[in-house]
C-alpha positions as CSV (number, residue, x, y, z in Angstrom):
1,M,74.1,-302.2,-159.2
2,V,77.2,-302.5,-157.1
3,D,80.0,-300.0,-157.3
4,A,83.6,-299.5,-156.2
5,L,82.7,-299.1,-152.5
6,G,79.4,-301.0,-152.3
7,Y,80.9,-304.0,-154.2
8,R,78.7,-306.4,-152.2
9,R,75.4,-304.5,-152.0
10,K,74.1,-300.9,-152.2
11,F,71.2,-300.4,-149.9
12,A,68.7,-297.6,-150.5
13,V,67.2,-296.5,-147.2
14,V,64.1,-294.3,-146.9
15,A,63.7,-292.5,-143.6
16,P,61.9,-289.4,-142.3
17,S,63.8,-286.1,-142.6
18,T,63.6,-285.7,-138.8
19,N,65.3,-289.0,-138.1
20,T,68.9,-288.6,-136.8
21,V,69.4,-292.1,-135.4
22,V,68.7,-294.6,-138.0
23,Q,71.5,-293.5,-140.4
24,P,74.4,-293.6,-138.0
25,E,73.2,-296.9,-136.5
26,F,72.9,-298.5,-139.9
27,D,76.3,-297.2,-140.9
28,R,77.9,-298.7,-137.8
29,M,76.4,-302.1,-138.7
30,A,77.4,-302.1,-142.4
31,P,80.0,-304.8,-143.2
32,H,82.8,-303.9,-145.6
33,G,81.5,-303.7,-149.1
34,V,78.0,-302.8,-148.1
35,T,76.9,-299.1,-148.4
36,N,73.8,-297.3,-147.3
37,H,72.2,-294.5,-149.4
38,F,69.6,-292.4,-147.7
39,S,66.6,-290.7,-149.2
40,R,64.5,-288.5,-146.9
41,I,60.7,-288.3,-146.4
42,H,60.1,-284.6,-145.8
43,I,58.0,-284.0,-142.7
44,P,57.9,-281.0,-140.4
45,D,59.0,-281.3,-136.8
46,D,55.6,-280.4,-135.5
47,P,54.7,-281.1,-131.8
48,L,53.2,-284.4,-130.9
49,G,50.8,-284.0,-128.0
50,S,47.9,-286.3,-128.9
51,D,46.7,-289.2,-130.9
52,A,45.4,-286.8,-133.5
53,D,48.8,-285.2,-133.9
54,F,50.4,-288.6,-134.4
55,E,47.8,-289.6,-137.0
56,Q,48.4,-286.3,-138.9
57,L,52.1,-287.2,-138.9
58,M,51.3,-290.5,-140.5
59,V,49.3,-288.8,-143.2
60,R,52.2,-286.5,-144.0
61,I,54.6,-289.5,-144.1
62,R,52.3,-291.3,-146.6
63,A,52.1,-288.2,-148.8
64,E,55.8,-288.1,-149.2
65,L,56.9,-291.7,-149.0
66,M,56.8,-292.8,-152.6
67,Q,58.6,-289.6,-153.8
68,A,61.4,-290.5,-151.4
69,V,61.5,-294.0,-152.9
70,D,61.8,-292.5,-156.4
71,R,64.7,-290.3,-155.4
72,A,66.5,-293.3,-153.9
73,M,66.2,-295.3,-157.1
74,T,68.3,-292.9,-159.0
75,A,71.3,-294.3,-157.2
76,R,70.6,-297.7,-158.8
77,P,70.5,-299.6,-155.5
78,D,70.3,-303.4,-155.1
79,Y,67.7,-303.4,-152.3
80,L,65.4,-301.1,-150.4
81,I,65.2,-300.7,-146.6
82,M,62.4,-298.8,-144.8
83,G,64.3,-296.7,-142.2
84,M,61.1,-296.0,-140.3
85,S,58.9,-298.5,-138.5
86,S,55.5,-296.9,-137.6
87,E,54.0,-297.1,-141.1
88,T,55.1,-300.8,-141.4
89,F,52.9,-301.8,-138.5
90,W,49.9,-299.7,-139.4
91,G,46.8,-301.7,-140.3
92,G,48.1,-304.9,-138.7
93,L,49.6,-307.7,-140.7
94,A,47.3,-307.0,-143.7
95,G,48.4,-303.3,-143.8
96,S,52.0,-304.3,-143.6
97,Q,51.7,-306.7,-146.5
98,E,49.9,-304.0,-148.6
99,L,52.6,-301.5,-147.9
100,E,55.3,-304.0,-148.8
101,A,53.6,-304.8,-152.1
102,K,53.4,-301.1,-153.0
103,L,57.0,-300.5,-152.2
104,K,58.1,-303.4,-154.3
105,E,56.0,-302.3,-157.2
106,R,57.3,-298.7,-157.0
107,S,61.0,-299.6,-156.6
108,G,61.2,-302.9,-158.5
109,L,63.3,-304.2,-155.6
110,Q,62.9,-306.5,-152.6
111,V,62.3,-304.6,-149.4
112,A,63.2,-304.9,-145.7
113,M,60.6,-303.4,-143.3
114,G,60.7,-303.3,-139.5
115,S,57.5,-305.3,-139.3
116,D,58.8,-308.3,-141.3
117,A,62.3,-308.0,-139.7
118,S,61.1,-308.0,-136.1
119,Q,58.9,-311.0,-136.4
120,A,61.6,-312.9,-138.3
121,A,64.1,-311.9,-135.6
122,L,61.9,-313.1,-132.8
123,R,61.5,-316.5,-134.4
124,C,65.3,-316.9,-134.4
125,Y,64.9,-317.5,-130.6
126,G,62.5,-320.5,-130.8
127,D,58.8,-320.6,-130.1
128,I,58.5,-317.2,-128.5
129,K,54.9,-316.2,-127.9
130,R,54.9,-313.6,-125.1
131,I,56.6,-310.3,-125.9
132,S,56.6,-306.7,-124.6
133,V,57.3,-303.6,-126.6
134,V,58.9,-300.2,-126.1
135,T,57.9,-297.4,-128.5
136,P,58.2,-293.6,-128.8
137,Y,54.6,-293.3,-129.9
138,M,51.3,-292.0,-128.8
139,P,48.7,-294.6,-127.7
140,V,47.2,-294.8,-131.2
141,G,50.6,-295.9,-132.6
142,D,51.0,-298.4,-129.7
143,E,47.7,-300.0,-130.6
144,E,48.8,-300.5,-134.2
145,V,51.9,-302.2,-133.0
146,R,49.9,-304.4,-130.7
147,K,47.5,-305.3,-133.6
148,F,50.4,-306.3,-135.9
149,F,52.0,-308.6,-133.4
150,T,48.7,-310.1,-132.4
151,D,47.9,-310.8,-136.0
152,C,51.3,-312.6,-136.3
153,G,50.5,-314.9,-133.4
154,F,52.3,-313.2,-130.5
155,E,50.8,-312.2,-127.1
156,V,51.7,-308.6,-126.3
157,Q,52.0,-308.6,-122.5
158,A,52.8,-304.8,-122.3
159,I,53.6,-301.8,-124.3
160,H,55.4,-298.7,-122.9
161,G,54.9,-295.7,-125.2
162,L,57.2,-292.8,-124.4
163,K,54.9,-290.2,-126.1
164,S,57.9,-288.3,-127.5
165,Q,56.9,-284.7,-128.0
166,S,58.0,-284.3,-131.7
167,P,59.5,-286.4,-134.4
168,T,63.0,-285.0,-133.8
169,L,62.7,-285.2,-130.0
170,I,62.4,-289.0,-130.3
171,A,66.1,-289.1,-130.8
172,H,66.6,-287.1,-127.6
173,E,65.3,-289.8,-125.3
174,G,68.2,-290.8,-123.2
175,A,69.7,-294.1,-122.1
176,R,68.2,-293.9,-118.6
177,T,64.7,-293.3,-120.1
178,L,65.1,-296.3,-122.3
179,R,66.5,-298.5,-119.5
180,D,63.5,-297.6,-117.4
181,A,61.1,-298.4,-120.2
182,V,62.6,-301.8,-120.6
183,N,62.3,-302.5,-116.9
184,A,58.7,-301.2,-117.0
185,V,57.6,-303.9,-119.6
186,N,59.8,-306.7,-118.3
187,D,58.1,-309.6,-116.4
188,P,59.1,-313.2,-115.8
189,Q,56.4,-314.3,-118.2
190,V,57.8,-312.1,-121.0
191,E,60.0,-314.1,-123.3
192,A,61.4,-311.2,-125.4
193,I,61.4,-307.4,-125.5
194,L,61.3,-305.5,-128.7
195,Q,61.9,-301.7,-129.2
196,V,60.3,-300.0,-132.2
197,G,60.6,-296.5,-133.6
198,T,63.8,-296.1,-135.7
199,N,64.7,-292.7,-134.2
200,L,65.2,-294.1,-130.7
201,A,68.9,-294.7,-130.0
202,F,68.4,-298.2,-128.7
203,A,70.9,-300.4,-130.7
204,H,73.6,-300.0,-128.0
205,I,71.1,-300.4,-125.2
206,A,69.7,-303.8,-126.3
207,P,72.9,-305.9,-125.8
208,M,73.2,-304.5,-122.2
209,A,69.6,-305.3,-121.5
210,E,70.0,-308.8,-122.9
211,F,73.0,-309.5,-120.6
212,W,71.2,-308.4,-117.4
213,L,67.7,-309.8,-118.2
214,D,69.0,-313.0,-119.9
215,K,66.4,-312.9,-122.6
216,P,66.3,-311.5,-126.2
217,V,66.0,-307.7,-126.3
218,L,65.8,-306.5,-129.9
219,A,66.3,-303.0,-131.3
220,I,64.2,-302.3,-134.5
221,N,67.2,-300.8,-136.3
222,T,69.4,-303.9,-135.6
223,A,66.6,-306.3,-136.6
224,T,65.8,-304.4,-139.8
225,Y,69.5,-304.2,-140.9
226,W,70.1,-307.8,-139.9
227,W,67.1,-308.8,-142.1
228,A,68.4,-306.8,-145.0
229,L,71.8,-308.4,-144.8
230,R,70.5,-312.0,-144.4
231,Q,67.9,-311.5,-147.2
232,N,70.8,-310.6,-149.5
233,G,72.9,-313.6,-148.6
234,I,75.4,-311.6,-146.4
235,T,76.0,-313.7,-143.3
236,D,78.7,-311.7,-141.5
237,R,78.5,-311.9,-137.8
238,I,78.8,-308.4,-136.3
239,D,79.5,-307.8,-132.6
240,G,78.4,-304.9,-130.5
241,F,74.7,-305.0,-131.3
242,G,73.4,-308.0,-129.3
243,S,72.8,-311.6,-130.0
244,L,70.8,-311.2,-133.2
245,L,73.7,-309.9,-135.4
246,R,76.3,-311.8,-133.5
247,E,74.7,-315.3,-133.5
248,H,72.0,-315.4,-136.2
């Protein structure tokens, strides 16, 4: 249900309470007449030092997710965006599809998720098969990402997990760290590089990396917001976030 400011679309966005990057990045990408309305999944900012810690974080996210969706629906949005990506990759392609079905049923809306968005974005660049991925995750999360893309027919050449030490500290990973992570997974055989983890501030890094490496480098927040816009028939070309929003 559009309103005076969101007269083209009102997007509900569900994101973890610890995430300080996805909201400002989405807001910078929003064309005039499109508004973003955030609902937060309450999670503590507990330390992440192991796979077990990361899996416990996922349990807490799942326990709070649907309540956050319910809160978002009170704004009568037109569309739902998942402003977190780890859960959208969990369980591979089948797990992603199951989550999407649950979100659609709960909200009554169509949904953009990082998993769907990233594979759709990659396919804009032709028959890409060999990719590398940068994440903020522990190894258990990295393996779920690998499984998802393998299920979708991609060959994951390398994954560099930053092992960020808490949910909030993901947003504290600096530009040099992200640059070094991109270089660590780059290889002449790699056709595209993807960053996942919506609390990594990568949307402004990706276009610089694309220019120097001369290959697609995709930020998960850019891909997800691009997918939401295009799925809603909004074809605005937006500069400053790389080739995906500018050319596709």
